[in-house]
N, C-alpha and C positions, 0 to 999 in steps of 0.2 A: 504494500500500500504506500509506504513512504517512498519507495523507488518510483512508483507511478507518479506521485505528486512532484518528485524532483524532476522527472522527465517532462511532465506537463509544464512545470515552471520554466525549465530551460527552453522548451519549445516556444513558450510565450515570449520569453526574453529575446530569443533570436528573431521572432516575428517583429517585435518592437524595434530592434536594432535595424532590421532590414527596411522597415517602414520609414525610419528616420533617415536612413542613408539614401533611399530611393527618391529621385526628383519628384516633387509634388506638382501634380497637374491641377491648376486652379481654374481651368476652363476647358470646355469641350471644343477642340480646335475647329471641327467641322461646322458647329452650330453658331459660333460667335467669333467675332474678331476683337481682340483685346489690345488696347494700347495703354501706356502708362502716362499719368499726369503728375509732373513734379511742380509743386506750387507752394509758396509760403502762406500758411493759413493762421499761424500764430507767431508771436515775437516779431522779429524784423520782417517787414514786408507784408504784414497782415492787412494793412490798409489798402494794399493793392490786391493781395492774393484771394481774399474772400470773394470779391466781386469777379475776379478772373476765373475762379472755379465755377461760379454761377454762369458766366458767359459760355464757358466750355461745355457745361451741362446743357445749355440751350442749344448749342450746335449739335451735340450728340442726339438730343431729343428730336431735333428737326431731321437729322439724317435717318434715324430709325423710323420716324413717322412717314418718310418718303420711301420706305422699303429697305432701309439699311444699306449695306454694301454688297451688291450682288446677291441680295436676298438674305444675307447674314446680318444679325444684329451686331451693332458696334457697342462695345462696353469699355469704359475706362476705369483703371485702378488708380485711385488718387493717393498721393503721398505728400505729407506736410513736411517741407524741408526746413521750416522755421527760419529761412534765410541763412542757414548755417552750411558752409561749404563741406565740412566733413560729413555731416548728416546727409547732405545731398548725394555725396559719393556712395554712402552706404545704401541709401534708398534706391539709387540707380542700379546698383549691382543686384539688389533684390528683385527689382522689376525685370531685369535682363535674364538672370539665372534661375530664380525661383518661380516668378510669375510668368516667365517666358513670353513677354509682350512682343508684339510685332514691331512696334516703334515707340519712341518716347516723345511726348509733347512736353517740352521744357528742356532745361530749367528756365526760370524767369530772369533771375539776376545775372549780370555779367560775371560777377565773381563766382557764382555757382556754375555758370556755363564753362568758365575756364577750368574749374575742377572736374566737371562731369564729362565734358567733350572728349578728353583723352580715354576715359573708360569706354565710351561709345565707340571710339575709333578702334580700340583693341578688341572689343566684342563684336565689331562689325554690325552695328545697329544704328538706325537713324535717330539722331537727337535733333528735334526741331524746336528751337527756342523762340517763343513768340515775342519776347520783349527785351532781350539783351541788345544794347546799342553801343557798347564800348567798341571802338574801331578795331577791326582785325581779329576778333575773338574766334570766329569760325574758320578763318583762312587756313590754319595749319591742319585742319581735320576734315577729310573728305566726306565723313559721315555726319558732319554738323551743318545745319542750316538755321537761318534766323528770319523771322517775319518782320524785319526791321531795316530801316535805313540808318547807317551809323552817323554819329554826331558830326563827323568831318564833312558830311554832305549837308546836313541841316543847319548847322551854326552859321556858315557863311551866308546862307539865304536870310537868316534872321538878322545878321549884322548889316547886310545890304539894305534891308527894309528900315532898320534903325537909322542908318546914315541918310537914307532918302527922305525920311519923315522927320528926323530930329537932327538937323545939321549942326546944332550946338553941342552935340555929343563929341567931345574931344579927348576926355580923360576917363580911364576906367580903373576900377579895383576888382580883384578877383577873390572870391571866397570859395575855398575848396575843402571838401570832406576827404581827408587823406586816409580814412579807415576803409572806405568803400571803393572797390576797383573801378566801377563805372564813373563815380564822382571824381576820383583822383585823375582819371584819364581826361574827363571833360574839362576840369579846371586847368590842369597843368599842360596837357598835350593838345587840347583843342582850343579852348578860349585864349590861352596865352599867345600862340602864334596867329590865330585868326583875327584877334583884335588888332594886332599890329598890321596885318595885311589890309584890314579895313580902314587903316589910318587913324586908329584910336590908341593913344598912349596908355600903357599900363603903369599907373603911378603907385600902386600898392597891391600886395598879395598877402592874404591871411588864411591860414589853414585852421580847420576845426575837425572834430570827430563825430561820427554818427552817434546820436543820442544826446549831444550837447543841447542845453536849453538856455544858458546864460551867454548872450552875445554882446554884453555891454562893452567889454574890453576890445572885442573885434571891431565893433562899429566906431568906438572912440578913435582907434588907430586909423581906420579908414577915413573918418571925417576930417582928420587933420590934413589929409591930402586933397580934399575937396574934389572928388571925382564927379563926373556927370552920370555915370552908369556903374552899376555893380553887376558883374557877371557871376553867377553861382554855379559851381561845379558840385551839384548835390541834388537832393530830392526835396519835395514840397514840405516835408515835416519840419526840418530845421530852418528852411527858407522862411516859413511863416513867422518863426520867432525872430529871425534876423530883421524882417520887415517891420515888425512891431517895435523892436529896439531902435531901428533907424528913425521911425516916427517919433519915438519918445525923445530921441536926441535932436530932433528937428533936422535930420539929414534928408534932404529931398533929392532923390536920384531916380533914374529909370532902372528898373530891375530887368535883367535878361537871364534866361535859363535854358536848359536843354529839355528833353522830353520828360525828365524827372520832375519838372515843375508842373507837368500836366495833370493835376488832380484838383478838382473844384474845391476840395477841402482847404486848399491854401487860402481861398477867399473867405471861407467860413471861419478860419482861424485867425487870419491877419486883418480881415475887414478892410477898411479904407486904406490901410498901409500897403495893400497889394495893388491899388489902382495904377494902371498903366503898365504893369509887368507883362513882358512879352516872352513867348516861347514858340518853337516850331513843333507842330504835331502832325500826325497823319490821320487823325480822326476828329470829326465834327459831330458831337452828340446831337446837335440840333438840325442835322441834315434832313431834308424833307423827302428823301427817297423812300419808296415803299419798303425796301430792304431794311433801312435803318430804323424806320418807325416800328416795324414789326419786331426787330431785334430789341429795341428799347422797351417795348411793352412786355415782351417775354422776360427780359432781364429784370425789370423792376418788379415783376410778379414774384421773383425769387429774393431780391434784395430791395425792398420797397423804400428803405431809408437812404439809399445810395444815389449819388449822381454818376451817371455813366462816364467812365474814363477810358483813355486810350489803351492801357494794358489789357483790360477786359475785352475790348473790341478786337485787339490783336490776337488774343487767345481764341476768340470765336472764329476769326478768319483762318487762323492756323489749323484748327481742328477741321474746318471745312476743306482746306487744301490737303490736309493729311488724308482725309477720307477719299478725296478725288484720286490722290496718288495710289492708295490701296486698291481702289476700283480699277484704275488704269493698269496697275501691275498684274491684275488677274491672278492673285495669289491662290495657291492650292489650299493653304491654311491647314496643314497637318504637322504633327511633330517632326516627321522626317524631312519636310520641306521648309522648316522654319528658317534655316540659315539662308537658303536660296530666296525665300519670300522676303526676308529683310532686305536683301540686296535689290530685289525688284522694286520694292517700295521706295528705297533711297533713290534709285535711278529714275523712277517715275516722278517723284517730287522735283527732281532737278530739271525737269522739262516743263514745269508749269509756267505758262505765259498768259498775261492779260486775264488773270483770274478775277472774276467779279467779286469784289470785297468791300467791306466797310471802311478799311483803313488806308485809303488813298483818295486824294481829292478828286481824281478823275475816275474812281471806282475800279481801277485796274491794278493788279499786283503781278509782278513777274519775279521769279526766283532765278538768281544767277549762280550757275555752278562753276564755270571756268571763265577766267579773264586772263588773256595772254598766256595760256597754258598752265595757269595756276588756279587752284580752287579758291572761290570767294565765299559763297554760301549765304550772301545777303539778298535782300529784296530791292526791287526798283519800285518806288512809289512816288506819288506827287504829294508834297507836304502842304500843310495849311498853317499859316501864321495865326496865332491866338494872342489876343491882348485882353487884359482885365479891364473892362469898361463898365462903370456903374454897378460893380459887384457881380459881373457875369463874365464868363469866357466868351469872347466875341471874335469870330473869324475876320481877319483884316487883309487888305491888299488884293490885287487882281480882281477888281470889280466888287469886292466885298466892302465891309465898313471902313471908314476912314480912320486914320490914327487919332487917338485921344490927344487933345491939346493939353500939354503939360507946362508949357512956359509961354 
């Protein structure tokens, strides 16, 4: 009897060990197509990530309502990166090896993308970042693509509009978040040379860190140089606090930012201190197209207290493009063909041209695979200049609203 119990116990233990060692199938390949979503839902980036997840869900729901992909249901496995690079790497590996997703939608942040793209390259799986804009992040990795135009393209357009409409802008200060990869690149590598090229003298540069809230010393130092404009290498969160401090110190300047300034919460938080601020975006939440109005209705049904922002719209477009690539790739969607299917999807995404999307002023998005024999991985889109006017984000230039009178 004891021997039988021992044998039974050993058999059970072996079964458990085999089960633990055997790769876990989390989906039936033939019945559904599964992709991963890497998005910050808590901690750093949550102010963008929660709405971005909702927008991606809207895209998936629309795809499935229209019959899925070749009759198969599309499902996404969502992972909260918390805006943490190390965690993003861990989660990406899990999606690739354990969950065996066909492709990855994400990461969102440029720093996360720099950490995760090498993993995707080694694993030979498409990583499609909807929002990373730091110049050159996707270039070294043939499996990496981005649904964005980098800041080296957008910032010169912004500064040209500034010079055309505010000829009194002669001197600039730069505030740069040196803790964040995107922000540091924007402040030091983009604004610094681009301001000079625009004929604007940089008279002061001050660095700060993500999470800083007291900018009294920063603004005092900048005020001493009497600039006409402050260019911010950072996101809206800290920028709102800078604006309020500048107003407190009666420093009247034009504020210019990158796409990281593109969140209406900056107006909610900074109030009148944000008036006149300018940034270049690729999404207009107030566009009257049927596509945008339908998207906004569906999005706000999920996040009713939010104002639609560009990262979420980028996520929506990215999922729609990813679904098109999977359909065009005609994947077999079996465990045996997973490696080949991943390659087909990557190659299909690389051929997308003039895709009808929300996040381009002319409604067309093209992804660029190769430039002069080298991988690029970025999108071609038409930007929209946005200025804060009377407490609202207002599209300006090219037949749109005129510049706000500041002096």
